[in-house]
C-alpha positions in Angstrom: 17.2 -2.3 -13.8 14.4 -4.9 -14.0 16.0 -7.1 -11.4 16.4 -4.2 -9.0 12.8 -3.1 -9.6 11.4 -6.5 -9.0 13.4 -6.9 -5.8 12.3 -3.5 -4.5 8.7 -4.2 -5.3 8.8 -7.7 -3.7 10.2 -6.2 -0.5 7.6 -3.5 -0.6 4.8 -6.1 -0.7 6.4 -8.2 2.0 6.7 -5.2 4.3 3.1 -4.1 3.5 1.9 -7.7 4.2 3.8 -7.6 7.5 1.9 -4.4 8.3 -1.4 -6.4 8.1 -0.1 -9.0 10.4 1.3 -6.4 12.8 -2.2 -4.8 12.8 -3.5 -8.1 14.2 -0.9 -8.0 17.0 -1.9 -4.4 17.7 -5.6 -5.2 18.5 -6.2 -4.2 22.2 -2.6 -2.8 22.5 -2.9 0.4 20.4 -5.9 1.9 18.6 -5.8 2.3 14.7 -5.6 6.1 14.5 -3.0 6.4 17.3 -1.0 3.7 15.4 -1.4 5.6 12.1 -0.3 9.0 13.6 2.5 7.5 15.6 4.0 5.6 12.7 4.1 8.6 10.5 5.3 10.9 13.3 8.3 8.6 14.0 9.0 8.1 10.3 9.0 11.9 9.9 11.5 12.4 12.7 13.9 9.6 11.5 13.7 10.8 7.9 14.3 14.4 8.9 17.3 13.5 11.1 18.9 11.6 8.2 18.0 13.9 5.4 17.8 17.5 6.7 20.8 18.7 4.7 19.2 17.4 1.5 15.9 18.9 2.4 17.5 22.3 3.1 19.2 22.2 -0.3 15.9 21.3 -2.0 13.8 23.6 0.1 13.1 26.2 -2.7 11.6 23.5 -4.9 9.8 21.8 -2.0 8.3 25.2 -1.0 7.2 25.8 -4.6 5.4 22.4 -4.7 4.4 22.2 -1.1 0.7 21.8 -1.6 1.1 19.1 -4.1 3.6 17.2 -1.9 1.4 17.5 1.2 -1.7 16.3 -0.6 0.3 13.5 -2.2 1.5 12.3 1.2 -1.9 12.7 2.7 -3.5 10.5 0.1 -0.9 7.8 -0.2 0.5 7.7 3.3 -2.4 8.4 5.6 -5.9 8.5 4.1 -5.5 5.0 2.6 -4.7 3.6 6.0 -7.4 5.6 7.7 -10.0 4.3 5.2 -8.7 0.7 5.4 -8.6 0.7 9.2 -12.2 2.0 9.3 -13.5 -0.2 6.6 -12.6 -3.5 8.3 -14.9 -2.4 11.2 -17.8 -2.8 8.8 -16.9 -5.2 6.1 -15.2 -8.6 6.0 -11.5 -9.4 5.4 -12.5 -11.1 2.2 -14.1 -8.0 0.8 -11.2 -5.8 1.9 -8.6 -8.1 0.3 -10.5 -8.4 -3.0 -11.2 -4.7 -3.2 -7.5 -3.9 -2.6 -6.8 -6.0 -5.7 -8.6 -3.4 -7.7 -5.8 -0.9 -7.2 -3.8 -2.0 -10.3 -6.8 -1.8 -12.6 -7.7 1.7 -11.3 -4.1 2.7 -12.0 -4.4 1.4 -15.6 -7.7 3.1 -16.1 -6.5 6.5 -14.7 -3.3 6.4 -16.8 -5.4 5.7 -19.9 -8.0 8.4 -19.3 -5.6 11.1 -18.1 -2.5 10.4 -20.3 -3.6 8.1 -23.0 -1.3 5.3 -21.7 -2.6 2.0 -23.0 -2.2 -1.3 -21.2 -1.2 -4.2 -23.4 -3.5 -7.3 -23.6 -0.8 -9.2 -21.7 -1.0 -6.7 -18.8 -4.8 -7.0 -18.6 -4.6 -10.8 -18.7 -1.8 -10.7 -16.1 -4.0 -8.5 -13.9 -7.0 -10.9 -14.2 -4.8 -14.0 -13.4 -3.3 -12.3 -10.3 -6.8 -11.1 -9.3 -8.0 -14.8 -9.4 -5.0 -15.6 -7.0 -6.2 -12.8 -4.6 -9.8 -14.1 -4.8 -8.6 -17.7 -3.9 -6.6 -16.3 -1.0 -9.5 -14.2 0.3 -12.1 -17.0 0.0 -9.8 -19.5 1.7 -9.8 -21.7 -1.4 -13.6 -21.8 -1.7 -14.9 -19.6 -4.5 -18.5 -20.2 -3.4 -17.8 -17.9 -0.4 -17.5 -15.0 -2.9 -21.2 -15.5 -3.8 -22.2 -14.6 -0.3 -20.4 -11.3 -0.1 -22.5 -8.5 1.3 -21.6 -5.0 0.3 -22.0 -2.3 3.0 -20.5 1.0 4.2 -17.2 -0.6 4.8 -16.9 -1.5 1.1 -17.6 2.2 0.3 -14.7 3.1 2.5 -12.5 0.6 0.8 -13.4 2.1 -2.6 -12.2 5.4 -1.2 -9.0 3.7 0.1 -8.1 2.1 -3.2 -9.0 5.3 -5.1 -6.7 7.3 -2.9 -3.7 4.9 -3.4 -4.3 4.6 -7.1 -4.4 8.3 -7.4 -1.2 8.6 -5.4 0.5 6.2 -7.7 -0.6 8.0 -10.8 0.3 11.4 -9.4 3.8 10.4 -8.6 4.7 11.0 -12.2 4.5 14.8 -11.4 6.9 14.7 -8.4 9.5 17.4 -8.4 13.1 16.6 -9.3 14.5 16.6 -5.7 16.5 14.1 -3.7 14.6 11.0 -2.5 15.2 12.0 1.1 13.6 15.4 0.6 10.7 13.7 -1.2 10.1 11.3 1.6 10.3 14.0 4.3 7.7 16.1 2.5 5.4 13.1 1.9 5.7 11.8 5.5 4.9 15.3 6.7 1.7 15.2 4.6 0.8 11.8 5.9 1.4 12.9 9.6 -0.6 16.1 9.3 -3.5 14.3 7.6 -3.6 11.7 10.3 -4.0 14.2 13.2 -7.7 15.0 12.8 -8.7 11.4 12.8 -6.6 10.7 15.9 -8.2 13.7 17.6 -11.7 12.3 16.9 -10.6 8.9 18.2 -9.4 10.4 21.4 -12.4 12.7 21.8 -14.8 9.7 21.3 -12.8 7.8 24.0 -11.9 5.0 21.6 -8.2 5.7 21.7 -5.9 3.1 23.2 -2.4 4.3 24.1 0.3 1.8 23.3 1.7 -0.7 25.7 4.9 -2.6 25.1 3.4 -4.7 22.3 1.8 -1.6 20.8 5.1 0.2 20.8 6.7 -2.8 19.0 4.0 -2.7 16.4 4.5 1.1 15.9 8.2 0.7 15.6 7.8 -2.0 12.9 5.1 0.1 11.1 7.2 3.2 11.1 10.4 1.6 9.8 9.3 -1.1 7.3 5.8 -0.3 5.8 6.1 3.5 6.3 9.7 4.3 5.3 11.3 1.4 3.5 8.3 0.2 1.6 7.3 3.6 0.4 10.8 4.4 -0.8 11.1 1.1 -2.6 7.6 1.6 -4.2 8.5 5.0 -5.5 11.8 3.7 -6.8 10.1 0.7 -8.5 7.7 3.1 -10.2 10.7 5.1 -11.5 12.1 1.9 -13.0 9.1 0.3 -14.6 6.2 2.8 -14.4 2.9 2.9 -12.4 0.9 0.4 -14.5 3.5 -2.4 -14.0 4.5 -1.6 -10.4 0.9 -1.4 -9.3 0.3 -5.0 -10.2 2.7 -6.1 -7.5 0.2 -4.9 -4.9 -1.8 -8.1 -5.5 1.0 -9.9 -3.7 0.1 -8.2 -0.4 -2.9 -10.4 0.6 -1.1 -13.5 -0.5 2.1 -12.7 1.5 0.0 -11.5 4.4 -1.8 -14.9 4.5 1.4 -16.8 4.4 2.9 -14.7 7.2 -0.2 -15.4 9.3 0.5 -19.1 8.8 4.0 -18.8 10.1 3.7 -16.0 12.6 0.2 -16.5 14.0 0.0 -20.3 13.7 -2.8 -20.4 11.1 -3.1 -23.5 9.0 -1.2 -23.8 5.7 -3.3 -25.2 2.8 -2.8 -26.1 -0.8 -4.7 -23.1 -2.0 -2.1 -20.8 -0.5 0.5 -22.2 -3.0 -2.0 -22.0 -5.9 -2.8 -18.4 -5.1 0.8 -17.4 -4.9 1.5 -19.2 -8.2 -1.4 -17.4 -9.9 -0.4 -13.9 -8.6 3.3 -14.4 -9.6 2.2 -15.9 -12.9 0.0 -12.9 -13.6 2.8 -10.5 -12.9 5.2 -12.6 -15.0 2.8 -12.5 -18.0 2.4 -8.7 -17.7 6.2 -8.1 -17.3 7.2 -10.4 -20.1 5.1 -8.5 -22.5 6.1 -5.1 -21.1 9.8 -5.9 -21.3 9.5 -7.0 -24.9 7.6 -3.8 -25.8 10.3 -1.7 -24.0 13.1 -3.5 -25.8 11.4 -3.0 -29.2 
């Protein structure tokens, strides 16, 4: 069970990291809100084609929990990306990377305040160690750069983004007992519907860029890997080991994203990349080692 959870969560973070690199390829070839709506629209069509029989069988329960499922999909699938895409227009990549690393801690705090679920000391230490790894990645190995960070409106948007995704993770514990295909269809529908107003505004303000061939390739990747597979794997990982533990894997995203930029975009590879990856993995290992012992006891 643990090996399966770790594999699924590692693949999740790799796909999400690839989404960040794909976004760099998308600049000038498809605008952010068009990309967001297209990815969830395509994901919804594919998921519906594959799982409509399951969805029809689960429809009574889906209809009963429709508002919850739509809001859950809106928060976790669409609003997070909308806030992230908008935030990077105002704040730096360093700020955005470090602020995303706050998702695991928000999950831990929410689970404690709402459900009395306590994090172990090893989990907290593991989070801090992995956070240092993210900070090293974001500052390009020079911690002095962190002292020059300037908070602005983009950082407020990032706070909204990480709050939305932490809330989505915590709220998954209340998901109805339906087939995973039915769950994904309902969540993707929520994500797609929530994206439409933002794309409408983007088009009305004449900031929309319709996709060319490269834009279509980015949309295809985003629809299949970060949108469908990663979200399914993340939900399954939470089922195996819980939100507190699964959330810590999110800190691998900026590290993997940086490494992918090295190999795919030709950016330079430095020693701090390896140090950061070791710290993030080490932090996750510390937290998991303690959690597995506690679960066994």
